[in-house]
C-alpha positions, -999 to +999 in steps of 0.1 A: -025-167-109+006-147-114+029-156-142+066-150-137+089-150-167+125-158-175+139-143-207+150-168-234+163-148-263+134-129-277+108-151-261+099-151-225+095-184-206+065-186-182+081-201-151+064-209-118+031-209-136+003-234-145-006-232-182-040-242-193-045-263-225-035-294-244+001-303-233+012-309-270+000-276-282+014-257-251+047-274-253+049-265-290+043-229-281+073-227-257+108-217-267+131-245-278+158-259-255+146-240-225+140-266-197+165-287-177+142-316-167+108-330-175+088-352-151+059-367-169+029-387-155+010-393-187-024-412-189-018-448-183-045-461-208-059-485-182-086-499-205-110-505-177-140-524-190-162-524-158-165-511-123-142-528-096-157-536-063-142-546-030-153-579-011-179-558+008-194-547-026-182-510-022-170-495-054-133-488-059-125-452-069-107-463-100-092-442-129-121-439-154-117-403-164-120-393-200-084-382-201-073-418-196-094-433-224-081-439-259-099-456-288-070-480-295-033-488-289-025-471-322-043-438-309-023-441-276+010-446-294+003-416-317-004-394-285+028-407-269+048-400-300+035-364-302+040-354-266+074-369-265+085-352-296+073-319-282+091-325-249+123-334-264+123-301-284+120-282-251+149-299-234+183-283-232+211-304-248+221-319-214+185-322-202+167-353-192+132-368-187+115-390-162+083-408-173+063-429-149+038-455-159+023-490-151+024-522-171-005-509-191+017-482-209+052-481-198+066-505-223+050-487-252+063-453-238+098-469-235+099-479-271+087-445-282+113-428-261+140-446-279+124-441-313+123-404-307+161-401-299+161-403-261+188-423-244+176-445-216+197-443-184+178-463-160+144-478-153+135-473-117+109-494-099+087-476-073+077-504-050+046-493-031+047-502+006+009-500+008-005-510-025-042-515-033-050-552-029-060-574-057-097-578-048-106-605-075-077-628-067-070-636-104-036-618-107-006-607-086-012-576-065+000-548-087+024-533-062+048-512-082+050-486-110+081-481-133+098-449-141+121-444-170+150-419-168+165-408-200+188-382-214+179-360-244+206-378-264+233-405-260+261-380-253+242-356-230+259-346-198+228-349-176+228-339-140+231-367-115+239-359-079+252-392-070+267-382-036+235-365-025+215-395-033+239-417-014+237-392+016+199-395+013+202-433+016+224-432+047+256-435+029+246-464+007+246-462-030+211-455-043+195-484-060+170-485-088+142-500-067+126-474-044+102-484-016+078-457-004+041-455+002+014-442-021-001-408-014-024-411+016-035-393+046-029-356+050-010-354+017-039-367-003-057-336-016-095-336-015-120-316-036-149-295-022-170-327-018-143-345+002-134-368-026-099-375-040-090-344-061-070-366-084-070-404-087-033-408-094-018-381-072+020-390-066+037-387-033+060-358-027+087-381-015+090-395-051+096-361-066+119-351-038+142-379-046+141-372-083+147-335-081+174-338-055+192-364-076+187-349-111+185-311-108+201-282-091+187-251-075+175-227-102+168-254-128+136-254-147+114-284-145+084-290-168+055-312-159+032-316-190+006-335-170+005-313-139-026-327-122-027-314-086+009-300-087+031-323-069+060-316-092+055-278-088+051-281-050+083-300-045+102-278-071+092-247-051+103-261-018+137-271-033+144-238-050+137-250-085+116-232-111+087-251-127+062-249-156+031-270-152+006-278-181-029-289-172-060-290-194-085-299-166-097-267-148-106-286-115-070-298-112-055-265-120-077-249-092-065-275-066-029-272-078-027-233-075-042-234-041-017-259-030+012-239-045+001-208-028+006-224+005+041-238-003+072-221+013+106-224-002+132-240+020+159-217+034+188-212+011+213-230+033+189-261+034+190-263-004+226-274-007+234-310-012+264-332-010+285-330-041+309-353-059+346-346-052+350-344-090+325-317-092+344-295-068+368-268-081+402-282-091+430-269-068+466-277-080+491-286-053+513-258-065+487-232-056+493-241-019+530-233-024+522-200-043+499-190-015+525-196+011+503-223+029+533-247+024+569-235+018+596-248-005+618-271+015+590-279+041+588-316+048+556-337+043+549-370+060+530-401+052+510-421+077+538-448+076+567-424+081+577-417+045+592-381+041+593-358+011+602-321+007+581-295-012+598-279-041+591-243-055+574-256-086+549-276-066+565-310-070+580-331-043+613-350-038+619-379-016+645-406-018+657-393-051+621-396-065+607-364-080+572-357-092+537-347-083+523-354-048+506-385-063+537-398-082+561-395-053+536-411-029+530-440-053+568-445-058+577-444-021+549-471-014+557-492-045+520-488-055+505-482-089+488-451-078+483-428-048+459-401-037+485-376-025+459-352-010+450-378+017+485-395+017+507-365+026+505-345+059+522-314+072+531-304+108+520-274+127+524-268+164+532-304+170+500-316+151+501-337+120+474-323+094+465-337+060+473-314+031+437-318+019+427-294+047+445-267+029+428-276-004+394-273+013+404-240+027+411-226-008+378-242-022+358-225+005+374-191-004+366-198-041+328-205-032+326-175-010 
């Protein structure tokens, strides 16, 4: 396995690597404030007491591995506190964390997150479209898992690509209940014996949505419970860097093989829809300075209102002077007005919104 590094002061950061060892020890060895996002899929502490069988008496391949077993709730809480403390140290000031769990552990994790200084932003319900049935018929079918999204602190300016998630959801605001299937079929990794390589492998669709929504290309994502590498695989495809920590050699082997076969998406495909507020600010006066609009040139509203451009980037219309927004609002008798979409200019007999000129300048700024 080749380890790439990114300089962080005097200490190098091992990016795009799977680090072997206990997650707490490894995290404590990494440089402080060095990662942008953490996705954590910690042990759920399922507390299984006996084998689970289907109606045909076949055994369910449940999570009974040693890494999911704790002697008591107190022991699990101590483990949770220790790894969350180490994780928070690694986050940049505007970093954030996602933690996934089930009813067995997520409430305990949520309380510890708050105790350690994280600021909870949302809880997101992953509703499984194909959950495992409840074979004993004594409880509801457990058809969802809960994810907690939290910033490092209350005032953190975390990344949230709202418009990109809205576009991903066909123009509808993304909600906090996500419906997608569990990992099955060709996506489910198998070991050399044909068995599931990991009992709780997460679907790539889940990580795709999180990383598109909460990171940008070039960001560093840490997964302290790397397993078979879903976080790393999606991060690599989306042009993000990752650090995986995994103590089980068998999982590391499967994850590395998986990552070796992943190809990063083309650069153009990594761009996502951004918020208007995130785009570079272009004053209206810059259009006048650049000669895209001339002093004395008339602008028109959709309802026939007229104003003239002044040399200082203001407008005058019906004895009203001010910005493109102020004059538009005054002429319409409205409390506010978006002058960029309200005002139009004329070229070759065509009426064109002035926002087109703003977009032209923004395109030049991004070139």
